[in-house]
C-alpha positions as CSV (number, residue, x, y, z in Angstrom):
1,M,-22.3,-47.1,7.0
2,R,-25.7,-45.4,7.4
3,V,-25.3,-42.1,9.2
4,D,-28.6,-42.6,11.0
5,L,-27.1,-45.5,12.9
6,F,-25.2,-42.9,15.0
7,D,-28.3,-40.9,15.9
8,F,-29.8,-40.6,19.4
9,D,-32.1,-38.3,21.3
10,L,-30.4,-35.8,23.6
11,P,-32.5,-33.7,26.0
12,E,-31.7,-30.0,26.1
13,E,-31.1,-30.2,29.8
14,N,-28.1,-32.5,29.3
15,I,-26.2,-29.8,27.3
16,A,-23.6,-28.0,29.6
17,L,-23.4,-24.3,29.3
18,R,-20.6,-23.9,31.9
19,P,-17.8,-26.3,33.0
20,A,-17.6,-28.0,36.3
21,N,-15.8,-26.1,39.1
22,P,-13.2,-27.3,39.9
23,R,-12.5,-28.7,36.5
24,D,-11.5,-32.2,37.6
25,S,-14.7,-32.6,39.6
26,A,-16.6,-33.4,36.4
27,R,-18.1,-36.9,36.1
28,L,-16.1,-39.6,34.3
29,L,-17.8,-42.6,32.7
30,V,-15.3,-45.5,32.4
31,V,-16.2,-47.9,29.6
32,D,-14.3,-51.1,29.0
33,P,-15.9,-53.2,26.2
34,N,-13.5,-56.0,26.7
35,R,-14.8,-56.6,30.3
36,D,-18.4,-55.5,29.5
37,R,-18.0,-53.0,32.2
38,M,-19.3,-49.4,32.6
39,T,-18.8,-47.5,35.9
40,D,-19.4,-43.9,37.1
41,H,-16.5,-41.9,38.6
42,Q,-15.1,-38.3,38.6
43,V,-12.2,-37.0,36.5
44,F,-9.9,-36.7,39.6
45,D,-10.1,-40.6,39.8
46,L,-8.3,-40.8,36.4
47,P,-4.9,-41.9,38.0
48,S,-6.5,-45.0,39.5
49,F,-7.3,-46.4,36.0
50,L,-3.7,-45.9,34.6
51,K,-0.5,-47.8,35.3
52,P,3.1,-46.6,35.9
53,G,4.7,-46.2,32.4
54,D,1.4,-45.3,30.7
55,A,1.6,-42.1,28.6
56,L,-1.0,-39.4,28.3
57,V,-1.0,-37.5,25.0
58,F,-2.3,-33.9,25.2
59,N,-3.1,-31.5,22.4
60,D,-1.4,-28.2,23.3
61,T,-3.2,-26.0,20.8
62,R,-4.5,-22.6,22.0
63,V,-7.8,-21.2,20.9
64,I,-7.5,-17.9,19.1
65,P,-10.3,-15.2,18.8
66,A,-11.3,-16.6,15.4
67,Q,-14.9,-15.3,15.3
68,L,-14.9,-12.1,13.2
69,E,-17.8,-9.7,12.6
70,G,-17.8,-7.2,9.8
71,V,-19.4,-5.8,6.7
72,R,-19.2,-6.7,3.0
73,L,-18.0,-3.9,0.8
74,R,-19.1,-4.0,-2.8
75,D,-19.1,-1.1,-5.4
76,G,-22.6,0.2,-5.9
77,A,-24.1,-1.9,-3.0
78,Q,-25.0,-1.2,0.6
79,E,-22.6,-2.4,3.3
80,T,-24.0,-5.8,4.4
81,P,-23.2,-7.4,7.8
82,V,-21.3,-10.7,7.6
83,S,-19.7,-13.1,10.1
84,A,-16.7,-15.3,9.5
85,T,-15.3,-18.1,11.6
86,L,-11.7,-18.8,10.7
87,H,-11.0,-22.5,10.6
88,M,-7.6,-23.2,9.0
89,R,-4.6,-21.0,8.1
90,A,-3.5,-21.5,4.5
91,D,-0.4,-19.3,4.7
92,A,0.9,-16.1,6.3
93,S,-1.9,-13.9,4.9
94,R,-4.7,-16.4,4.1
95,W,-7.3,-18.2,6.1
96,K,-10.0,-20.6,5.3
97,A,-13.3,-19.5,6.9
98,F,-17.0,-20.3,7.2
99,A,-19.0,-17.2,6.3
100,R,-22.6,-16.3,7.3
101,P,-24.7,-15.5,5.4
102,G,-22.8,-17.3,2.7
103,K,-25.2,-16.3,-0.1
104,R,-24.3,-12.7,0.3
105,I,-20.6,-13.2,-0.4
106,K,-18.8,-13.9,-3.7
107,A,-15.2,-14.0,-4.9
108,G,-13.7,-10.6,-5.2
109,D,-15.8,-9.0,-2.4
110,R,-14.0,-6.9,0.2
111,I,-14.8,-7.5,3.9
112,R,-14.0,-5.0,6.7
113,F,-13.9,-6.7,10.1
114,G,-13.8,-4.5,13.2
115,Y,-15.6,-2.7,15.9
116,E,-15.7,0.6,17.7
117,R,-13.3,0.7,20.7
118,D,-15.0,1.3,24.1
119,N,-12.0,3.4,25.3
120,G,-12.6,6.1,22.8
121,C,-9.4,5.4,20.8
122,G,-11.3,5.2,17.5
123,L,-11.9,2.2,15.3
124,A,-10.0,-1.1,14.9
125,F,-10.4,-2.5,11.5
126,L,-9.0,-5.5,9.6
127,E,-9.8,-5.9,5.8
128,A,-9.6,-8.8,3.5
129,T,-10.5,-9.9,0.0
130,V,-12.6,-13.0,-0.7
131,E,-10.2,-14.9,-2.9
132,E,-12.3,-18.0,-3.3
133,K,-15.7,-19.3,-2.4
134,G,-16.4,-23.0,-1.9
135,D,-19.2,-25.2,-0.7
136,E,-21.4,-24.7,2.4
137,G,-20.3,-21.1,3.0
138,E,-16.5,-21.8,3.0
139,I,-14.4,-19.0,1.7
140,T,-10.7,-18.2,1.4
141,L,-9.8,-14.8,2.9
142,L,-6.7,-12.9,1.7
143,F,-5.9,-10.3,4.4
144,D,-4.2,-7.0,3.7
145,V,-1.6,-7.8,6.4
146,S,0.3,-11.0,7.1
147,G,2.3,-12.9,9.7
148,P,2.5,-11.6,13.2
149,V,0.8,-8.4,12.2
150,L,-2.2,-10.4,11.1
151,D,-2.2,-12.4,14.3
152,E,-2.3,-9.2,16.3
153,A,-5.1,-7.8,14.2
154,I,-7.2,-10.9,14.6
155,A,-6.6,-10.8,18.4
156,S,-7.7,-7.2,18.4
157,V,-11.0,-7.5,16.4
158,G,-12.0,-11.1,16.9
159,H,-13.5,-13.0,19.8
160,I,-13.6,-16.6,21.0
161,P,-15.9,-18.7,18.9
162,L,-18.0,-20.6,21.4
163,P,-19.5,-23.8,20.0
164,P,-22.9,-23.1,18.3
165,Y,-24.9,-25.2,20.8
166,I,-23.6,-22.8,23.6
167,A,-23.6,-19.6,21.6
168,A,-27.3,-20.2,20.7
169,K,-28.2,-20.1,24.4
170,R,-25.9,-17.4,25.8
171,A,-23.3,-14.8,24.8
172,E,-19.6,-15.2,25.3
173,D,-18.3,-13.5,28.5
174,A,-15.1,-12.9,30.3
175,Q,-15.2,-16.3,32.1
176,D,-15.0,-18.1,28.7
177,Q,-11.6,-16.5,28.1
178,T,-10.3,-18.8,30.9
179,D,-12.8,-21.7,30.8
180,Y,-12.4,-22.4,27.0
181,Q,-8.6,-22.9,27.2
182,T,-6.7,-25.8,28.7
183,I,-4.2,-25.0,31.4
184,Y,-1.4,-26.2,29.1
185,A,-2.5,-24.4,25.9
186,R,0.5,-22.8,24.2
187,E,0.5,-23.2,20.3
188,K,-1.9,-20.5,18.9
189,G,-4.1,-21.6,16.1
190,A,-7.3,-23.5,17.2
191,V,-10.8,-22.3,16.5
192,A,-12.2,-24.8,19.1
193,A,-10.7,-26.1,22.3
194,P,-9.6,-29.7,22.6
195,T,-12.3,-30.1,25.2
196,A,-11.2,-33.3,27.0
197,G,-8.2,-31.4,28.2
198,L,-10.4,-28.7,29.8
199,H,-10.8,-31.1,32.8
200,F,-7.2,-31.1,33.9
201,T,-5.9,-29.1,36.8
202,P,-2.4,-28.7,38.5
203,A,-3.6,-31.0,41.3
204,L,-4.6,-33.7,38.8
205,F,-1.2,-33.3,37.0
206,D,0.5,-33.8,40.4
207,A,-1.5,-37.0,41.1
208,L,-0.6,-38.3,37.6
209,D,3.1,-37.6,38.2
210,K,2.9,-39.5,41.5
211,A,1.3,-42.4,39.7
212,G,4.2,-42.6,37.3
213,V,2.2,-41.6,34.3
214,E,4.1,-39.7,31.6
215,R,2.8,-36.6,29.8
216,H,3.5,-35.8,26.2
217,F,2.3,-33.0,23.9
218,V,1.3,-32.8,20.2
219,T,-0.4,-30.0,18.3
220,L,-3.5,-30.2,16.2
221,H,-5.2,-26.8,15.5
222,V,-8.9,-27.7,15.8
223,G,-11.0,-26.2,13.1
224,A,-14.6,-25.1,13.0
225,G,-15.4,-28.1,10.9
226,T,-15.5,-30.1,14.1
227,F,-19.0,-28.6,14.7
228,L,-20.4,-29.3,11.3
229,P,-23.1,-32.0,11.1
230,V,-22.7,-34.9,8.8
231,K,-25.3,-34.2,6.0
232,A,-24.6,-37.3,3.9
233,D,-26.8,-40.4,4.4
234,D,-23.8,-42.7,4.2
235,T,-20.4,-42.2,5.9
236,N,-18.7,-42.9,2.6
237,D,-20.1,-39.7,1.2
238,H,-18.9,-37.4,3.9
239,K,-15.8,-35.2,3.4
240,M,-13.8,-34.1,6.4
241,H,-12.3,-30.6,6.7
242,L,-8.5,-30.6,7.0
243,E,-6.8,-29.6,10.2
244,I,-3.1,-28.7,10.7
245,G,-1.0,-30.8,13.1
246,Y,2.5,-31.5,14.3
247,V,4.2,-34.4,16.1
248,S,7.8,-33.8,16.9
249,D,10.6,-36.4,16.4
250,E,11.3,-36.3,20.2
251,T,7.6,-37.0,21.1
252,A,7.4,-39.8,18.5
253,Q,10.5,-41.5,19.9
254,K,9.2,-41.2,23.5
255,L,5.8,-42.6,22.6
256,N,7.4,-45.5,20.7
257,A,9.5,-46.2,23.8
258,V,6.4,-46.3,26.0
259,K,4.9,-48.9,23.7
260,A,8.1,-50.9,23.6
261,R,8.1,-51.1,27.4
262,G,4.6,-52.3,27.5
263,G,3.0,-49.0,28.4
264,R,-0.2,-47.7,27.0
265,I,-0.9,-44.7,24.8
266,V,-3.7,-42.7,26.4
267,C,-5.0,-39.9,24.2
268,V,-6.7,-36.9,25.9
269,G,-9.3,-36.0,23.3
270,T,-10.2,-37.1,19.8
271,T,-7.9,-34.4,18.4
272,S,-4.7,-36.0,19.8
273,L,-6.0,-39.5,18.8
274,R,-6.7,-38.4,15.2
275,L,-3.2,-36.9,15.1
276,I,-1.4,-39.9,16.6
277,E,-3.3,-42.3,14.2
278,S,-2.3,-40.0,11.3
279,A,1.3,-40.2,12.3
280,A,1.4,-44.0,13.0
281,G,2.4,-46.6,10.5
282,D,0.7,-49.9,10.0
283,D,3.3,-51.5,12.3
284,G,2.1,-49.2,15.1
285,Q,5.3,-47.1,15.1
286,I,4.6,-43.4,15.5
287,C,6.6,-41.2,13.1
288,P,7.4,-37.4,13.2
289,W,4.6,-35.7,11.4
290,S,3.6,-32.3,10.1
291,G,0.9,-31.2,7.8
292,A,-2.9,-31.4,7.3
293,T,-5.0,-34.4,8.3
294,G,-8.5,-35.2,7.3
295,I,-8.6,-38.7,8.9
296,F,-12.2,-39.9,9.2
297,I,-12.5,-42.8,11.7
298,T,-15.6,-45.0,11.5
299,P,-16.4,-48.5,12.7
300,G,-14.1,-51.0,10.9
301,Y,-11.1,-48.8,11.2
302,R,-8.0,-50.6,12.7
303,F,-6.4,-48.5,15.3
304,K,-2.6,-48.5,15.0
305,A,-1.2,-46.9,18.2
306,V,-3.9,-45.6,20.7
307,D,-5.0,-47.9,23.6
308,I,-7.2,-45.6,25.7
309,L,-9.2,-42.5,24.9
310,M,-10.4,-39.8,27.3
311,T,-13.1,-37.7,25.6
312,N,-16.3,-35.7,26.3
313,F,-19.8,-36.7,25.1
314,H,-20.5,-35.8,21.5
315,L,-23.3,-34.8,19.2
316,P,-25.7,-37.2,17.5
317,K,-24.6,-38.2,14.0
318,S,-21.3,-36.4,14.4
319,T,-17.9,-37.7,13.2
320,L,-16.7,-37.8,16.8
321,F,-19.5,-40.2,17.9
322,M,-18.5,-42.3,14.9
323,L,-14.9,-42.2,16.1
324,V,-15.8,-43.4,19.6
325,S,-18.1,-46.1,18.2
326,A,-15.1,-47.3,16.1
327,F,-13.0,-47.4,19.3
328,C,-15.3,-49.2,21.6
329,G,-18.0,-50.7,19.3
330,L,-21.3,-49.0,18.2
331,E,-23.6,-51.0,20.5
332,T,-21.3,-50.4,23.5
333,M,-21.3,-46.6,22.8
334,R,-25.1,-46.5,22.3
335,A,-25.5,-48.2,25.7
336,A,-22.9,-45.9,27.3
337,Y,-24.6,-42.7,25.9
338,A,-28.1,-44.0,27.0
339,H,-26.7,-44.5,30.5
340,A,-25.1,-41.1,30.5
341,I,-28.3,-39.3,29.4
342,E,-30.5,-41.3,31.9
343,T,-28.1,-40.5,34.8
344,G,-27.7,-36.8,34.0
345,Y,-24.2,-36.6,32.5
346,R,-23.5,-33.2,30.9
347,F,-22.7,-33.2,27.2
348,Y,-20.4,-31.4,24.8
349,S,-17.6,-29.0,25.2
350,Y,-18.2,-27.9,28.8
351,G,-19.7,-31.2,29.8
352,D,-18.5,-34.4,31.6
353,S,-16.0,-36.9,30.3
354,S,-15.5,-40.5,29.5
355,L,-12.5,-42.9,29.6
356,L,-12.8,-45.5,26.8
357,F,-10.7,-48.7,26.5
358,R,-10.1,-49.8,22.9
359,K,-12.1,-52.9,21.9
360,V,-9.7,-55.8,21.1
């Protein structure tokens, strides 16, 4: 399909720079293409749209401080400032990263990441070798340390990588350390938050429990590729970046039992949807799953397991707007986004949410 079919104009004032407070007070646009219905609510109304026996599927990944600032070290050349955003772990000592400015880096370069501590305890440094350089500024970094030691070093010298459309307008601050994590985040490894989950609060969890709605957790470590624009003119020419995910045998069995009883699978966020669809067979059965997924969902895709999707509002011409268009229908989503923009819904990571029913 032509990528420009997924374009729309978004006023700057619709981009959220801070989340709603409390989290579950954000607006919720409910879209059911099967009933040609679109209604305005708030996130704390979510239980009223679900039934006893339905199951919410959350992504429990935890955002790590994957934005690293440093200098390129090269014999006979000046130290050059560089920035790297880690996006996928390759092994205990290697990470895939997007580097800026990419033109200044080549295979074999050394990079020293670090900063001067404010407490007067000297310098904290982490060094790596550029092992490979790919397209669009992607590099493979081989760090001098590995495993838990590397994890601690990244936590020491890195910072939370805010989405570019927020970072361009303001600097990261202490509030983001809390705001940009879900309340159930536990598996470290994401570069970006699974933002639909940012709306959940303990009070909303209590209300869902009382409504008889199950909660299940999967893990997909969201990569920085989620922010990359689609540069191709046709969706067939776009290549997705891989992300690492995990669905346990226990979770797969429980979700299959939900479907067998007539319950619905409700994915909180496109990340949990992409992982469940990766793990599902053509018969709709969800299997235990572990590995990298590059699933790219566009209109025409036949959904195998997911019935309802809760998700924020996405960028024009993004793979995520293509995904929701596949889920509800392109014209339905164009109308929904036009309504959202006109009525002041807040877009992107810190913005409002939508509840989408799969078109049948």
